[in-house]
KOLDO-286664 format. One record per residue (C-alpha): z, y, x. Coordinates in steps of 0.25 Angstrom, whole numbers, padded with zeros to 4 digits, always signed. Last residue first. Example, Ala and Ser with C-alpha at 12.3 -4.5 7.8 and 13.67 -1.06 7.14 Angstrom:
<pts>
+0029-0004+0055;+0031-0018+0049;
</pts>
This chain:
<pts>
-0082+0001-0002;-0085-0005+0012;-0080+0002+0024;-0090+0008+0034;-0084+0005+0048;-0084+0017+0057;-0085+0010+0071;-0076+0007+0083;-0062+0011+0079;-0063+0004+0066;-0067+0017+0059;-0068+0017+0044;-0080+0022+0036;-0080+0024+0021;-0093+0028+0014;-0096+0034+0001;-0111+0037-0003;-0114+0046-0015;-0124+0055-0009;-0129+0050+0004;-0124+0045+0017;-0133+0042+0029;-0127+0034+0041;-0130+0037+0055;-0126+0029+0067;-0117+0028+0079;-0105+0023+0071;-0106+0035+0061;-0115+0047+0060;-0115+0050+0045;-0128+0057+0040;-0126+0064+0026;-0135+0064+0014;-0137+0076+0006;-0133+0076-0009;-0118+0077-0005;-0108+0067-0011;-0105+0058+0002;-0091+0052+0002;-0089+0048+0016;-0075+0041+0020;-0071+0041+0034;-0059+0031+0039;-0050+0030+0051;-0046+0016+0055;-0050+0020+0070;-0053+0034+0071;-0053+0036+0087;-0063+0025+0089;-0072+0029+0076;-0080+0040+0083;-0081+0052+0073;-0091+0051+0062;-0102+0062+0061;-0107+0066+0048;-0120+0073+0046;-0126+0080+0035;-0113+0086+0030;-0110+0090+0016;-0101+0098+0007;-0110+0106-0001;-0115+0095-0008;-0104+0083-0006;-0099+0076+0006;-0085+0070+0007;-0081+0065+0021;-0068+0058+0018;-0057+0055+0029;-0048+0043+0031;-0037+0040+0041;-0031+0054+0041;-0028+0065+0051;-0037+0062+0063;-0048+0058+0053;-0051+0073+0049;-0052+0076+0064;-0061+0065+0066;-0071+0069+0055;-0071+0083+0060;-0074+0078+0074;-0085+0068+0069;-0094+0081+0064;-0098+0083+0050;-0111+0090+0051;-0113+0103+0043;-0120+0104+0030;-0107+0108+0022;-0095+0108+0031;-0087+0095+0028;-0072+0093+0029;-0068+0079+0031;-0060+0075+0018;-0046+0068+0017;-0046+0057+0006;-0042+0063-0008;-0055+0060-0015;-0052+0045-0012;-0060+0038-0001;-0068+0026-0006;-0064+0014+0001;-0065+0006-0013;-0055+0015-0019;-0045+0004-0022;-0035+0011-0031;-0019+0009-0030;-0012+0010-0044;+0002+0012-0047;+0012+0010-0058;+0026+0013-0060;+0034+0007-0072;+0044+0010-0083;+0046+0025-0086;+0031+0028-0081;+0026+0028-0067;+0014+0032-0059;+0006+0028-0046;-0008+0031-0041;-0015+0026-0029;-0029+0028-0022;-0035+0041-0029;-0021+0047-0028;-0020+0044-0013;-0008+0039-0006;-0015+0029+0004;-0006+0031+0016;+0007+0032+0008;+0012+0037-0005;+0011+0035-0021;+0023+0038-0030;+0031+0031-0041;+0043+0033-0050;+0053+0023-0056;+0065+0023-0064;+0075+0012-0062;+0079+0002-0073;+0094-0003-0073;+0097-0016-0081;+0091-0028-0074;+0100-0026-0062;+0092-0015-0057;+0078-0013-0064;+0064-0009-0058;+0054+0000-0066;+0041-0007-0067;+0031-0006-0054;+0017-0007-0058;+0005-0010-0050;-0010-0007-0047;-0018-0010-0034;-0032-0008-0030;-0034-0013-0016;-0034-0002-0005;-0047+0003+0000;-0045+0018-0002;-0033+0018+0007;-0042+0015+0018;-0048+0003+0026;-0036-0005+0022;-0028-0014+0031;-0031-0029+0030;-0033-0032+0045;-0020-0025+0048;-0013-0020+0036;-0013-0020+0021;+0000-0015+0015;-0004-0009+0002;+0009-0004-0003;+0016-0002-0017;+0030+0003-0019;+0043+0001-0025;+0058+0007-0026;+0072+0003-0026;+0087+0007-0025;+0100+0001-0028;+0101-0014-0024;+0115-0018-0021;+0122-0019-0008;+0117-0024+0006;+0130-0025+0015;+0130-0040+0014;+0116-0040+0022;+0104-0046+0014;+0100-0060+0011;+0086-0061+0004;+0082-0071-0006;+0067-0072-0008;+0055-0070-0016;+0061-0078-0028;+0049-0079-0038;+0050-0079-0053;+0039-0083-0062;+0041-0078-0076;+0027-0078-0080;+0023-0063-0083;+0036-0057-0077;+0033-0063-0063;+0046-0063-0056;+0049-0059-0042;+0063-0062-0036;+0069-0056-0024;+0083-0061-0021;+0094-0053-0012;+0105-0060-0006;+0118-0053-0001;+0126-0054-0014;+0116-0055-0025;+0104-0045-0024;+0093-0047-0033;+0079-0041-0031;+0070-0044-0043;+0055-0042-0044;+0049-0043-0058;+0034-0045-0058;+0024-0040-0069;+0010-0048-0069;-0003-0040-0068;-0006-0045-0054;+0000-0059-0051;+0009-0065-0041;+0003-0075-0032;+0016-0077-0024;+0017-0077-0009;+0032-0076-0006;+0040-0066+0002;+0053-0063+0008;+0057-0053+0018;+0069-0051+0025;+0074-0040+0034;+0070-0031+0045;+0064-0017+0047;+0050-0013+0051;+0046-0027+0054;+0058-0037+0055;+0056-0047+0044;+0064-0059+0041;+0059-0070+0032;+0059-0075+0017;+0052-0085+0008;+0062-0096+0010;+0074-0090+0003;+0088-0086+0006;+0086-0074+0016;+0091-0067+0028;+0098-0054+0032;+0091-0044+0025;+0089-0030+0033;+0077-0027+0024;+0074-0034+0012;+0061-0041+0008;+0054-0047-0005;+0039-0049-0005;+0031-0057-0016;+0017-0061-0013;+0002-0061-0017;-0009-0066-0009;-0023-0064-0016;-0030-0061-0002;-0020-0049+0000;-0005-0049+0002;-0002-0043-0012;+0013-0041-0013;+0023-0041-0023;+0037-0035-0022;+0051-0035-0016;+0057-0024-0007;+0069-0022+0002;+0081-0014+0005;+0092-0010+0015;+0107-0011+0013;+0119-0003+0009;+0114-0002-0005;+0101-0011-0006;+0087-0006-0008;+0075-0011-0015;+0060-0010-0014;+0049-0015-0024;+0035-0018-0018;+0021-0020-0023;+0015-0023-0009;-0001-0023-0008;-0009-0030+0002;-0024-0029-0002;-0036-0037+0001;-0035-0047-0011;-0034-0036-0022;-0025-0024-0024;-0014-0031-0032;-0019-0025-0046;-0009-0026-0058;+0004-0027-0049;+0016-0027-0059;+0030-0024-0054;+0044-0025-0059;+0057-0024-0050;+0071-0029-0052;+0083-0025-0044;+0095-0034-0044;+0109-0032-0039;+0109-0017-0042;+0114-0004-0038;+0112+0010-0045;+0120+0022-0041;+0111+0032-0048;+0101+0025-0057;+0088+0020-0051;+0076+0027-0047;+0064+0019-0042;+0052+0025-0034;+0039+0017-0033;+0031+0020-0022;+0015+0018-0021;+0007+0017-0008;+0014+0011+0003;+0005+0005+0014;-0009+0009+0015;-0012+0004+0029;-0025+0011+0031;-0037+0010+0041;-0042-0004+0044;-0041-0014+0055;-0027-0014+0060;-0024-0024+0070;-0016-0037+0065;-0002-0039+0069;+0006-0033+0057;-0004-0038+0046;-0001-0053+0051;+0013-0051+0047;+0010-0053+0032;+0012-0040+0023;+0023-0032+0017;+0032-0035+0029;+0038-0021+0030;+0032-0007+0027;+0037-0004+0013;+0052-0006+0017;+0050+0006+0026;+0050+0015+0014;+0066+0014+0013;
</pts>
């Protein structure tokens, strides 16, 4: 069912623009739901509160997945589409059609119907998201619990073989792609959100647990925890400063750090850190050629008392104690990333 997280979460223009950065963060936080054995419902209700939406450069989706007996599944949730655009999204795989004007077919990594409405939903507000099945029609409604405003996102027609709703889960993802792709996991917009325990048919409450995963699963970047009533998560913007968990390039004290050593380290990962300190210091650091390492990154964290010379882009850059520099290859140069 994890494939549901990959489809039509962003405007189609992202599918056709060339990659210009280094990381697609993708799914970051997973919320697992446990329902009583044998549960089956006509209605599932989710509750969520986004306290920090990541800001104008982020593309976040706070999603609630649901599944049908003898059928496929879908999701409903809140999106930050960047530049201040907020939206509701409601999709079902293998759906036949729709009965509302906000929907369309999709056929990217599966097929079905997606309904979406641009709505200026508010951070800090609690939203109730209802998915209700009546016959072969499934309705998605989002209600602002602070002011009572209810929005019907869509009415989707599913095959007659689809049974009741019986299972669900949730996730948070950062889906920036194309020209908006992130320079690294350490540049994601700060996000925080809470998923309250969902209910079935307004009477049965699921238990929840949460975990972190994916390309940016670093404890300095993302945290998640639950109590009996809700699961909360936080994503931190480290300002393009690599976390202490980033893979390190080995340094022999007093010896030059050759480009072959850095290239070998980058062959396995997208980012490496060169961390200098007294007793672990290189006087000269030689960057590899950028062409073969496009979209790879090198982070320099210099804590040694002696300066080092960094040979990069045909020149020499001196780094002193306390300096931190992030470089990324664009295929022709190592670009210095602003912090």
